Biopython code that builds the backbone (N, CA, C, O; Angstrom):
import numpy as np
from Bio.PDB.StructureBuilder import StructureBuilder

atoms = [
    (1, "MET", "N", (46.343, -73.510, -73.413)),
    (1, "MET", "CA", (46.025, -72.052, -73.620)),
    (1, "MET", "C", (46.692, -71.694, -75.001)),
    (1, "MET", "O", (47.833, -72.042, -75.304)),
    (2, "LYS", "N", (45.855, -70.962, -75.800)),
    (2, "LYS", "CA", (46.344, -70.440, -77.057)),
    (2, "LYS", "C", (47.028, -68.967, -76.881)),
    (2, "LYS", "O", (46.731, -68.216, -75.952)),
    (3, "LYS", "N", (47.856, -68.695, -77.761)),
    (3, "LYS", "CA", (48.656, -67.452, -77.624)),
    (3, "LYS", "C", (49.053, -67.010, -79.090)),
    (3, "LYS", "O", (49.336, -67.822, -79.972)),
    (4, "GLY", "N", (49.046, -65.731, -79.246)),
    (4, "GLY", "CA", (49.408, -65.352, -80.555)),
    (4, "GLY", "C", (48.539, -65.512, -81.739)),
    (4, "GLY", "O", (47.346, -65.660, -81.474)),
    (5, "PHE", "N", (48.869, -65.515, -82.978)),
    (5, "PHE", "CA", (47.969, -65.845, -84.136)),
    (5, "PHE", "C", (47.780, -67.363, -84.222)),
    (5, "PHE", "O", (48.707, -68.169, -84.139)),
    (6, "VAL", "N", (46.389, -67.698, -84.409)),
    (6, "VAL", "CA", (46.117, -69.139, -84.528)),
    (6, "VAL", "C", (45.123, -69.184, -85.569)),
    (6, "VAL", "O", (44.230, -68.338, -85.611)),
    (7, "THR", "N", (45.223, -70.175, -86.466)),
    (7, "THR", "CA", (44.241, -70.444, -87.546)),
    (7, "THR", "C", (43.122, -71.210, -86.961)),
    (7, "THR", "O", (43.413, -72.165, -86.240)),
    (8, "GLU", "N", (41.879, -70.921, -87.173)),
    (8, "GLU", "CA", (40.855, -71.803, -86.732)),
    (8, "GLU", "C", (39.816, -71.610, -87.745)),
    (8, "GLU", "O", (39.579, -70.530, -88.286)),
    (9, "THR", "N", (39.132, -72.855, -88.003)),
    (9, "THR", "CA", (37.921, -73.027, -88.969)),
    (9, "THR", "C", (36.718, -72.758, -88.386)),
    (9, "THR", "O", (36.401, -73.357, -87.359)),
    (10, "VAL", "N", (35.961, -71.904, -88.911)),
    (10, "VAL", "CA", (34.436, -71.533, -88.342)),
    (10, "VAL", "C", (33.573, -71.541, -89.481)),
    (10, "VAL", "O", (34.028, -71.512, -90.625)),
    (11, "ILE", "N", (32.258, -71.583, -89.209)),
    (11, "ILE", "CA", (31.230, -71.577, -90.096)),
    (11, "ILE", "C", (30.620, -70.312, -90.183)),
    (11, "ILE", "O", (30.258, -69.751, -89.149)),
    (12, "ALA", "N", (30.446, -69.745, -91.391)),
    (12, "ALA", "CA", (29.644, -68.462, -91.417)),
    (12, "ALA", "C", (28.447, -68.732, -92.446)),
    (12, "ALA", "O", (28.605, -69.415, -93.458)),
    (13, "ALA", "N", (27.271, -68.148, -92.102)),
    (13, "ALA", "CA", (26.172, -68.380, -92.868)),
    (13, "ALA", "C", (25.895, -67.186, -93.863)),
    (13, "ALA", "O", (25.901, -66.046, -93.398)),
    (14, "TYR", "N", (25.648, -67.385, -95.226)),
    (14, "TYR", "CA", (25.472, -66.374, -96.034)),
    (14, "TYR", "C", (24.071, -66.551, -96.785)),
    (14, "TYR", "O", (23.785, -67.729, -97.000)),
    (15, "CYS", "N", (23.366, -65.828, -97.120)),
    (15, "CYS", "CA", (22.077, -65.800, -97.781)),
    (15, "CYS", "C", (22.338, -66.249, -99.108)),
    (15, "CYS", "O", (23.184, -65.657, -99.778)),
    (16, "SER", "N", (21.597, -67.403, -99.654)),
    (16, "SER", "CA", (21.955, -67.762, -100.956)),
    (16, "SER", "C", (21.266, -66.897, -101.979)),
    (16, "SER", "O", (21.561, -67.070, -103.162)),
    (17, "ASP", "N", (20.372, -65.978, -101.644)),
    (17, "ASP", "CA", (19.857, -65.033, -102.592)),
    (17, "ASP", "C", (20.645, -63.753, -102.655)),
    (17, "ASP", "O", (21.095, -63.379, -103.738)),
    (18, "CYS", "N", (20.865, -62.952, -101.378)),
    (18, "CYS", "CA", (21.496, -61.661, -101.536)),
    (18, "CYS", "C", (22.822, -61.735, -101.188)),
    (18, "CYS", "O", (23.524, -60.803, -101.581)),
    (19, "GLY", "N", (23.408, -62.723, -100.466)),
    (19, "GLY", "CA", (24.693, -62.650, -100.082)),
    (19, "GLY", "C", (24.949, -62.048, -98.745)),
    (19, "GLY", "O", (26.097, -62.094, -98.303)),
    (20, "ASP", "N", (24.066, -61.530, -98.105)),
    (20, "ASP", "CA", (24.408, -60.990, -96.827)),
    (20, "ASP", "C", (24.813, -62.132, -95.741)),
    (20, "ASP", "O", (24.339, -63.266, -95.805)),
    (21, "GLN", "N", (25.647, -61.762, -94.833)),
    (21, "GLN", "CA", (26.074, -62.686, -93.689)),
    (21, "GLN", "C", (24.894, -62.620, -92.640)),
    (21, "GLN", "O", (24.279, -61.568, -92.468)),
    (22, "CYS", "N", (24.599, -63.771, -91.947)),
    (22, "CYS", "CA", (23.824, -63.668, -90.744)),
    (22, "CYS", "C", (24.412, -62.924, -89.708)),
    (22, "CYS", "O", (25.521, -63.296, -89.324)),
    (23, "GLU", "N", (23.872, -61.916, -89.162)),
    (23, "GLU", "CA", (24.488, -61.033, -88.201)),
    (23, "GLU", "C", (23.713, -60.940, -86.897)),
    (23, "GLU", "O", (22.483, -60.933, -86.901)),
    (24, "GLY", "N", (24.345, -60.876, -85.912)),
    (24, "GLY", "CA", (23.668, -60.734, -84.411)),
    (24, "GLY", "C", (23.959, -59.379, -84.044)),
    (24, "GLY", "O", (24.221, -58.537, -84.902)),
    (25, "ASP", "N", (23.930, -59.125, -82.838)),
    (25, "ASP", "CA", (24.039, -57.744, -82.220)),
    (25, "ASP", "C", (25.292, -57.127, -82.315)),
    (25, "ASP", "O", (25.428, -55.904, -82.263)),
    (26, "THR", "N", (26.299, -57.994, -82.464)),
    (26, "THR", "CA", (27.765, -57.568, -82.644)),
    (26, "THR", "C", (28.490, -57.749, -83.889)),
    (26, "THR", "O", (29.715, -57.712, -84.001)),
    (27, "GLY", "N", (27.650, -57.946, -84.816)),
    (27, "GLY", "CA", (28.154, -58.341, -86.352)),
    (27, "GLY", "C", (27.866, -59.743, -86.830)),
    (27, "GLY", "O", (26.906, -60.428, -86.477)),
    (28, "GLY", "N", (28.777, -60.070, -87.642)),
    (28, "GLY", "CA", (28.559, -61.364, -88.429)),
    (28, "GLY", "C", (28.901, -62.569, -87.382)),
    (28, "GLY", "O", (29.903, -62.595, -86.667)),
    (29, "LEU", "N", (27.937, -63.506, -87.426)),
    (29, "LEU", "CA", (27.981, -64.732, -86.676)),
    (29, "LEU", "C", (28.741, -65.745, -87.302)),
    (29, "LEU", "O", (28.767, -65.956, -88.514)),
    (30, "VAL", "N", (29.450, -66.457, -86.299)),
    (30, "VAL", "CA", (30.261, -67.716, -86.711)),
    (30, "VAL", "C", (29.842, -68.672, -85.755)),
    (30, "VAL", "O", (29.424, -68.426, -84.623)),
    (31, "PHE", "N", (30.014, -70.022, -86.406)),
    (31, "PHE", "CA", (29.593, -71.166, -85.608)),
    (31, "PHE", "C", (30.651, -72.326, -85.576)),
    (31, "PHE", "O", (31.515, -72.348, -86.452)),
    (32, "ALA", "N", (30.623, -73.102, -84.790)),
    (32, "ALA", "CA", (31.608, -74.185, -84.690)),
    (32, "ALA", "C", (31.392, -75.207, -85.574)),
    (32, "ALA", "O", (32.380, -75.878, -85.873)),
    (33, "SER", "N", (30.176, -75.531, -86.141)),
    (33, "SER", "CA", (29.832, -76.560, -86.972)),
    (33, "SER", "C", (28.681, -76.015, -87.996)),
    (33, "SER", "O", (28.206, -74.882, -87.924)),
    (34, "VAL", "N", (28.328, -76.945, -88.909)),
    (34, "VAL", "CA", (26.966, -76.533, -89.765)),
    (34, "VAL", "C", (25.875, -77.118, -88.796)),
    (34, "VAL", "O", (24.750, -76.630, -88.902)),
    (35, "GLU", "N", (26.050, -77.981, -87.983)),
    (35, "GLU", "CA", (24.945, -78.475, -87.102)),
    (35, "GLU", "C", (24.525, -77.302, -86.146)),
    (35, "GLU", "O", (23.346, -76.989, -85.976)),
    (36, "ALA", "N", (25.528, -76.712, -85.569)),
    (36, "ALA", "CA", (25.429, -75.572, -84.697)),
    (36, "ALA", "C", (24.780, -74.431, -85.454)),
    (36, "ALA", "O", (23.822, -73.883, -84.908)),
    (37, "ALA", "N", (25.166, -74.017, -86.606)),
    (37, "ALA", "CA", (24.479, -73.086, -87.356)),
    (37, "ALA", "C", (23.236, -73.331, -87.685)),
    (37, "ALA", "O", (22.512, -72.364, -87.923)),
    (38, "SER", "N", (22.769, -74.508, -87.764)),
    (38, "SER", "CA", (21.323, -75.141, -88.317)),
    (38, "SER", "C", (20.447, -75.173, -87.020)),
    (38, "SER", "O", (19.227, -75.294, -87.134)),
    (39, "ASP", "N", (21.104, -75.056, -85.646)),
    (39, "ASP", "CA", (20.275, -75.312, -84.614)),
    (39, "ASP", "C", (19.003, -74.218, -84.574)),
    (39, "ASP", "O", (19.198, -73.014, -84.741)),
    (40, "PRO", "N", (17.750, -74.759, -84.344)),
    (40, "PRO", "CA", (16.691, -73.778, -84.309)),
    (40, "PRO", "C", (16.665, -72.756, -83.075)),
    (40, "PRO", "O", (16.068, -71.679, -83.092)),
    (41, "GLU", "N", (17.395, -73.257, -82.020)),
    (41, "GLU", "CA", (17.394, -72.207, -80.903)),
    (41, "GLU", "C", (18.474, -71.211, -80.966)),
    (41, "GLU", "O", (18.273, -70.050, -80.609)),
    (42, "SER", "N", (19.492, -71.575, -81.361)),
    (42, "SER", "CA", (20.751, -70.728, -81.413)),
    (42, "SER", "C", (21.409, -70.455, -82.719)),
    (42, "SER", "O", (22.223, -69.539, -82.837)),
    (43, "GLY", "N", (21.085, -71.202, -83.659)),
    (43, "GLY", "CA", (21.640, -71.045, -85.205)),
    (43, "GLY", "C", (20.910, -70.026, -85.770)),
    (43, "GLY", "O", (20.104, -69.344, -85.137)),
    (44, "VAL", "N", (21.213, -69.873, -87.168)),
    (44, "VAL", "CA", (20.479, -68.948, -88.128)),
    (44, "VAL", "C", (18.915, -68.982, -87.999)),
    (44, "VAL", "O", (18.322, -67.912, -88.133)),
    (45, "PRO", "N", (18.157, -70.193, -87.735)),
    (45, "PRO", "CA", (16.873, -70.060, -87.649)),
    (45, "PRO", "C", (16.373, -69.166, -86.437)),
    (45, "PRO", "O", (15.283, -68.600, -86.524)),
    (46, "ALA", "N", (17.117, -69.046, -85.378)),
    (46, "ALA", "CA", (16.904, -68.148, -84.269)),
    (46, "ALA", "C", (16.969, -66.630, -84.697)),
    (46, "ALA", "O", (16.569, -65.746, -83.939)),
    (47, "TYR", "N", (17.510, -66.362, -85.988)),
    (47, "TYR", "CA", (17.662, -64.926, -86.431)),
    (47, "TYR", "C", (16.595, -64.599, -87.600)),
    (47, "TYR", "O", (16.615, -63.577, -88.285)),
    (48, "GLY", "N", (15.660, -65.653, -87.703)),
    (48, "GLY", "CA", (14.793, -65.290, -88.654)),
    (48, "GLY", "C", (15.175, -66.007, -90.064)),
    (48, "GLY", "O", (14.368, -65.890, -90.987)),
    (49, "TRP", "N", (16.279, -66.686, -90.251)),
    (49, "TRP", "CA", (16.656, -67.249, -91.439)),
    (49, "TRP", "C", (15.987, -68.706, -91.554)),
    (49, "TRP", "O", (15.704, -69.435, -90.604)),
    (50, "GLU", "N", (15.779, -68.997, -93.034)),
    (50, "GLU", "CA", (15.096, -70.208, -93.278)),
    (50, "GLU", "C", (16.216, -71.077, -93.904)),
    (50, "GLU", "O", (17.090, -70.578, -94.613)),
    (51, "ILE", "N", (16.153, -72.411, -93.610)),
    (51, "ILE", "CA", (17.042, -73.478, -94.276)),
    (51, "ILE", "C", (16.359, -74.313, -95.038)),
    (51, "ILE", "O", (15.373, -74.876, -94.563)),
    (52, "ASP", "N", (16.797, -74.565, -96.479)),
    (52, "ASP", "CA", (16.062, -75.365, -97.281)),
    (52, "ASP", "C", (17.173, -76.351, -97.870)),
    (52, "ASP", "O", (17.593, -76.025, -98.981)),
    (53, "GLY", "N", (17.663, -77.399, -97.353)),
    (53, "GLY", "CA", (18.672, -78.148, -97.771)),
    (53, "GLY", "C", (20.041, -77.398, -97.594)),
    (53, "GLY", "O", (20.424, -77.133, -96.455)),
    (54, "ASP", "N", (20.758, -77.066, -98.646)),
    (54, "ASP", "CA", (21.925, -76.309, -98.593)),
    (54, "ASP", "C", (21.598, -74.725, -98.911)),
    (54, "ASP", "O", (22.520, -73.910, -98.883)),
    (55, "LEU", "N", (20.358, -74.353, -99.189)),
    (55, "LEU", "CA", (19.944, -73.000, -99.354)),
    (55, "LEU", "C", (19.561, -72.297, -98.131)),
    (55, "LEU", "O", (18.850, -72.876, -97.309)),
    (56, "LEU", "N", (19.981, -71.057, -97.928)),
    (56, "LEU", "CA", (19.776, -70.247, -96.646)),
    (56, "LEU", "C", (19.154, -68.949, -97.244)),
    (56, "LEU", "O", (19.688, -68.373, -98.192)),
    (57, "THR", "N", (17.962, -68.492, -96.632)),
    (57, "THR", "CA", (17.242, -67.415, -96.988)),
    (57, "THR", "C", (17.180, -66.463, -95.821)),
    (57, "THR", "O", (16.611, -66.828, -94.792)),
    (58, "CYS", "N", (17.751, -65.212, -95.916)),
    (58, "CYS", "CA", (17.766, -64.361, -94.856)),
    (58, "CYS", "C", (16.524, -63.761, -94.595)),
    (58, "CYS", "O", (15.709, -63.763, -95.517)),
    (59, "ASP", "N", (16.201, -63.223, -93.470)),
    (59, "ASP", "CA", (14.815, -62.731, -93.071)),
    (59, "ASP", "C", (14.450, -61.756, -94.127)),
    (59, "ASP", "O", (13.326, -61.871, -94.614)),
    (60, "ASN", "N", (15.302, -60.727, -94.593)),
    (60, "ASN", "CA", (14.853, -59.776, -95.627)),
    (60, "ASN", "C", (14.276, -60.353, -96.952)),
    (60, "ASN", "O", (13.322, -59.926, -97.602)),
    (61, "CYS", "N", (15.078, -61.425, -97.201)),
    (61, "CYS", "CA", (14.834, -61.995, -98.776)),
    (61, "CYS", "C", (13.456, -62.689, -98.513)),
    (61, "CYS", "O", (12.479, -62.540, -99.246)),
    (62, "GLN", "N", (13.485, -63.485, -97.357)),
    (62, "GLN", "CA", (12.155, -64.170, -97.066)),
    (62, "GLN", "C", (10.944, -63.302, -97.023)),
    (62, "GLN", "O", (9.871, -63.672, -97.500)),
    (63, "GLY", "N", (11.150, -61.953, -96.354)),
    (63, "GLY", "CA", (10.177, -61.006, -96.442)),
    (63, "GLY", "C", (9.771, -60.656, -97.886)),
    (63, "GLY", "O", (8.578, -60.511, -98.153)),
    (64, "ARG", "N", (10.695, -60.521, -98.794)),
    (64, "ARG", "CA", (10.369, -60.270, -100.039)),
    (64, "ARG", "C", (9.578, -61.129, -100.828)),
    (64, "ARG", "O", (8.800, -60.727, -101.693)),
    (65, "VAL", "N", (9.822, -62.609, -100.462)),
    (65, "VAL", "CA", (9.182, -63.564, -101.104)),
    (65, "VAL", "C", (7.717, -63.756, -100.586)),
    (65, "VAL", "O", (6.809, -64.175, -101.305)),
    (66, "ASP", "N", (7.559, -63.376, -99.140)),
    (66, "ASP", "CA", (6.166, -63.273, -98.543)),
    (66, "ASP", "C", (5.339, -62.246, -99.257)),
    (66, "ASP", "O", (4.152, -62.461, -99.506)),
    (67, "CYS", "N", (5.994, -61.044, -99.618)),
    (67, "CYS", "CA", (5.284, -60.022, -100.148)),
    (67, "CYS", "C", (4.961, -60.189, -101.457)),
    (67, "CYS", "O", (3.891, -59.727, -101.854)),
    (68, "SER", "N", (5.794, -60.849, -102.313)),
    (68, "SER", "CA", (5.340, -61.146, -103.674)),
    (68, "SER", "C", (4.158, -62.131, -103.672)),
    (68, "SER", "O", (3.341, -62.040, -104.588)),
    (69, "GLU", "N", (4.012, -62.993, -102.793)),
    (69, "GLU", "CA", (3.005, -63.962, -102.743)),
    (69, "GLU", "C", (1.730, -63.489, -102.047)),
    (69, "GLU", "O", (0.651, -63.858, -102.512)),
    (70, "ARG", "N", (1.768, -62.667, -100.926)),
    (70, "ARG", "CA", (0.799, -62.085, -100.078)),
    (70, "ARG", "C", (0.529, -60.674, -100.193)),
    (70, "ARG", "O", (-0.561, -60.307, -99.755)),
    (71, "GLY", "N", (1.285, -59.819, -100.686)),
    (71, "GLY", "CA", (1.222, -58.416, -100.756)),
    (71, "GLY", "C", (1.975, -57.871, -99.444)),
    (71, "GLY", "O", (2.327, -58.591, -98.510)),
    (72, "HIS", "N", (2.164, -56.476, -99.526)),
    (72, "HIS", "CA", (2.862, -55.970, -98.511)),
    (72, "HIS", "C", (2.188, -55.654, -97.294)),
    (72, "HIS", "O", (0.991, -55.371, -97.347)),
    (73, "ALA", "N", (2.841, -55.663, -96.122)),
    (73, "ALA", "CA", (2.090, -55.413, -94.765)),
    (73, "ALA", "C", (2.715, -54.078, -94.359)),
    (73, "ALA", "O", (3.658, -53.976, -93.575)),
    (74, "TRP", "N", (2.048, -52.987, -95.018)),
    (74, "TRP", "CA", (2.270, -51.603, -94.854)),
    (74, "TRP", "C", (2.054, -51.110, -93.448)),
    (74, "TRP", "O", (1.033, -51.366, -92.810)),
    (75, "LEU", "N", (3.085, -50.375, -92.982)),
    (75, "LEU", "CA", (2.796, -49.596, -91.520)),
    (75, "LEU", "C", (2.101, -48.390, -91.929)),
    (75, "LEU", "O", (1.842, -48.119, -93.102)),
    (76, "ASP", "N", (1.792, -47.630, -90.858)),
    (76, "ASP", "CA", (0.977, -46.290, -91.072)),
    (76, "ASP", "C", (1.916, -45.401, -91.823)),
    (76, "ASP", "O", (3.138, -45.549, -91.835)),
    (77, "TRP", "N", (1.240, -44.450, -92.458)),
    (77, "TRP", "CA", (1.976, -43.269, -93.136)),
    (77, "TRP", "C", (2.606, -42.395, -92.129)),
    (77, "TRP", "O", (1.957, -42.176, -91.106)),
    (78, "ARG", "N", (3.797, -41.850, -92.266)),
    (78, "ARG", "CA", (4.242, -40.721, -91.447)),
    (78, "ARG", "C", (4.618, -39.541, -92.393)),
    (78, "ARG", "O", (5.229, -39.700, -93.450)),
    (79, "THR", "N", (4.238, -38.468, -91.962)),
    (79, "THR", "CA", (4.548, -37.263, -92.528)),
    (79, "THR", "C", (5.911, -36.542, -92.122)),
    (79, "THR", "O", (6.102, -36.260, -90.939)),
    (80, "ILE", "N", (6.807, -36.257, -93.049)),
    (80, "ILE", "CA", (7.952, -35.733, -92.789)),
    (80, "ILE", "C", (8.146, -34.377, -93.233)),
    (80, "ILE", "O", (7.859, -34.286, -94.426)),
    (81, "THR", "N", (8.568, -33.165, -92.667)),
    (81, "THR", "CA", (8.439, -32.051, -93.079)),
    (81, "THR", "C", (9.903, -31.497, -93.086)),
    (81, "THR", "O", (10.415, -31.465, -91.967)),
    (82, "THR", "N", (10.639, -31.080, -94.066)),
    (82, "THR", "CA", (11.961, -30.487, -94.126)),
    (82, "THR", "C", (12.120, -29.057, -94.542)),
    (82, "THR", "O", (11.217, -28.644, -95.271)),
    (83, "LYS", "N", (12.889, -28.374, -94.296)),
    (83, "LYS", "CA", (13.049, -26.952, -94.706)),
    (83, "LYS", "C", (14.358, -26.862, -95.508)),
    (83, "LYS", "O", (15.419, -27.208, -94.989)),
    (84, "VAL", "N", (14.294, -26.407, -96.751)),
    (84, "VAL", "CA", (15.429, -26.242, -97.562)),
    (84, "VAL", "C", (15.322, -24.879, -98.165)),
    (84, "VAL", "O", (14.315, -24.449, -98.727)),
    (85, "ASP", "N", (16.430, -24.248, -98.002)),
    (85, "ASP", "CA", (16.504, -22.651, -98.606)),
    (85, "ASP", "C", (15.318, -21.876, -98.043)),
    (85, "ASP", "O", (14.824, -21.028, -98.786)),
    (86, "GLY", "N", (14.746, -22.067, -96.717)),
    (86, "GLY", "CA", (13.830, -21.319, -96.442)),
    (86, "GLY", "C", (12.321, -21.813, -96.680)),
    (86, "GLY", "O", (11.339, -21.323, -96.122)),
    (87, "ARG", "N", (12.307, -22.868, -97.606)),
    (87, "ARG", "CA", (11.045, -23.285, -98.105)),
    (87, "ARG", "C", (10.658, -24.769, -97.412)),
    (87, "ARG", "O", (11.506, -25.660, -97.353)),
    (88, "GLU", "N", (9.445, -24.924, -96.951)),
    (88, "GLU", "CA", (9.007, -26.116, -96.306)),
    (88, "GLU", "C", (8.739, -27.031, -97.488)),
    (88, "GLU", "O", (8.222, -26.647, -98.537)),
    (89, "HIS", "N", (9.157, -28.350, -97.217)),
    (89, "HIS", "CA", (8.943, -29.415, -98.094)),
    (89, "HIS", "C", (8.329, -30.511, -97.276)),
    (89, "HIS", "O", (8.912, -30.853, -96.247)),
    (90, "ALA", "N", (7.079, -31.164, -97.670)),
    (90, "ALA", "CA", (6.517, -32.133, -96.882)),
    (90, "ALA", "C", (6.294, -33.449, -97.851)),
    (90, "ALA", "O", (5.939, -33.407, -99.029)),
    (91, "LYS", "N", (6.567, -34.548, -97.126)),
    (91, "LYS", "CA", (6.172, -35.931, -97.905)),
    (91, "LYS", "C", (5.640, -36.977, -96.858)),
    (91, "LYS", "O", (5.845, -36.838, -95.652)),
    (92, "ARG", "N", (4.940, -38.043, -97.401)),
    (92, "ARG", "CA", (4.345, -39.048, -96.625)),
    (92, "ARG", "C", (5.193, -40.294, -96.828)),
    (92, "ARG", "O", (5.267, -40.718, -97.981)),
    (93, "VAL", "N", (5.844, -40.938, -95.862)),
    (93, "VAL", "CA", (6.513, -42.250, -96.244)),
    (93, "VAL", "C", (5.819, -43.413, -95.417)),
    (93, "VAL", "O", (5.290, -43.161, -94.334)),
    (94, "ARG", "N", (5.834, -44.694, -95.951)),
    (94, "ARG", "CA", (5.521, -45.794, -95.160)),
    (94, "ARG", "C", (6.503, -46.780, -95.607)),
    (94, "ARG", "O", (7.138, -46.632, -96.651)),
    (95, "ARG", "N", (6.644, -47.841, -94.786)),
    (95, "ARG", "CA", (7.455, -48.992, -95.133)),
    (95, "ARG", "C", (6.614, -50.290, -94.907)),
    (95, "ARG", "O", (5.626, -50.337, -94.174)),
    (96, "CYS", "N", (7.087, -51.273, -95.577)),
    (96, "CYS", "CA", (6.435, -52.730, -95.290)),
    (96, "CYS", "C", (7.127, -53.189, -94.224)),
    (96, "CYS", "O", (8.327, -52.939, -94.108)),
    (97, "ASP", "N", (6.431, -53.933, -93.301)),
    (97, "ASP", "CA", (6.946, -54.597, -92.000)),
    (97, "ASP", "C", (7.639, -55.851, -92.373)),
    (97, "ASP", "O", (8.341, -56.403, -91.526)),
    (98, "ARG", "N", (7.515, -56.339, -93.524)),
    (98, "ARG", "CA", (8.061, -57.707, -93.818)),
    (98, "ARG", "C", (9.299, -57.460, -94.578)),
    (98, "ARG", "O", (10.377, -57.944, -94.231)),
    (99, "CYS", "N", (9.148, -56.700, -95.625)),
    (99, "CYS", "CA", (10.432, -56.645, -96.649)),
    (99, "CYS", "C", (11.151, -55.164, -96.706)),
    (99, "CYS", "O", (12.031, -54.856, -97.511)),
    (100, "TRP", "N", (10.624, -54.351, -95.736)),
    (100, "TRP", "CA", (11.282, -52.936, -95.703)),
    (100, "TRP", "C", (11.150, -52.087, -96.837)),
    (100, "TRP", "O", (11.690, -50.981, -96.844)),
    (101, "ASP", "N", (10.420, -52.542, -97.881)),
    (101, "ASP", "CA", (10.121, -51.843, -99.220)),
    (101, "ASP", "C", (9.519, -50.437, -98.654)),
    (101, "ASP", "O", (8.769, -50.397, -97.678)),
    (102, "ARG", "N", (9.919, -49.340, -99.353)),
    (102, "ARG", "CA", (9.278, -48.087, -98.922)),
    (102, "ARG", "C", (8.259, -47.429, -100.029)),
    (102, "ARG", "O", (8.346, -47.744, -101.216)),
    (103, "GLU", "N", (7.437, -46.638, -99.621)),
    (103, "GLU", "CA", (6.569, -45.671, -100.654)),
    (103, "GLU", "C", (6.676, -44.375, -99.956)),
    (103, "GLU", "O", (6.638, -44.217, -98.736)),
    (104, "VAL", "N", (6.825, -43.392, -100.934)),
    (104, "VAL", "CA", (6.881, -42.022, -100.740)),
    (104, "VAL", "C", (6.201, -41.155, -101.618)),
    (104, "VAL", "O", (6.335, -41.165, -102.842)),
    (105, "GLU", "N", (5.348, -40.279, -100.865)),
    (105, "GLU", "CA", (4.437, -39.515, -101.708)),
    (105, "GLU", "C", (4.673, -38.022, -101.280)),
    (105, "GLU", "O", (4.372, -37.552, -100.183)),
    (106, "VAL", "N", (5.284, -37.327, -102.367)),
    (106, "VAL", "CA", (5.659, -35.753, -102.131)),
    (106, "VAL", "C", (4.307, -35.064, -101.878)),
    (106, "VAL", "O", (3.395, -35.339, -102.657)),
    (107, "LEU", "N", (4.076, -34.195, -100.871)),
    (107, "LEU", "CA", (2.981, -33.443, -100.636)),
    (107, "LEU", "C", (3.237, -31.923, -101.150)),
    (107, "LEU", "O", (2.368, -31.310, -101.770)),
    (108, "SER", "N", (4.366, -31.431, -100.872)),
    (108, "SER", "CA", (4.610, -30.002, -101.357)),
    (108, "SER", "C", (6.096, -29.868, -101.509)),
    (108, "SER", "O", (6.584, -28.805, -101.892)),
]
sb = StructureBuilder()
sb.init_structure("model")
sb.init_model(0)
sb.init_chain("A")
sb.init_seg("    ")
for serial, (resi, resn, name, xyz) in enumerate(atoms, 1):
    if name == "N":
        sb.init_residue(resn, " ", resi, " ")
    sb.init_atom(name, np.array(xyz, "f"), 0.0, 1.0, " ", f" {name:<3s}", serial, name[0])
structure = sb.get_structure()
């Protein structure tokens, strides 16, 4: 049994493009080995990341690559109305389902 402060070595995965760490529901993921981190069922590929040799690409960066090659996958427009100083302002927004890029169109 371990007690107190113990130094341990773990593997963390960071995107080679943007530098983000691979995260699960509870925050940054760490793995016992590179092999465990590369496992298709429980490693970074299970979180939508791609591995190409030593390069890791997160799901967001992969989405940007896909969109640059194939175009955006826009979701439906949503209209948002806000009130500022008693005046209504409306805009339409939509986002891409792959890369999360946004478009905004001011209506009033």
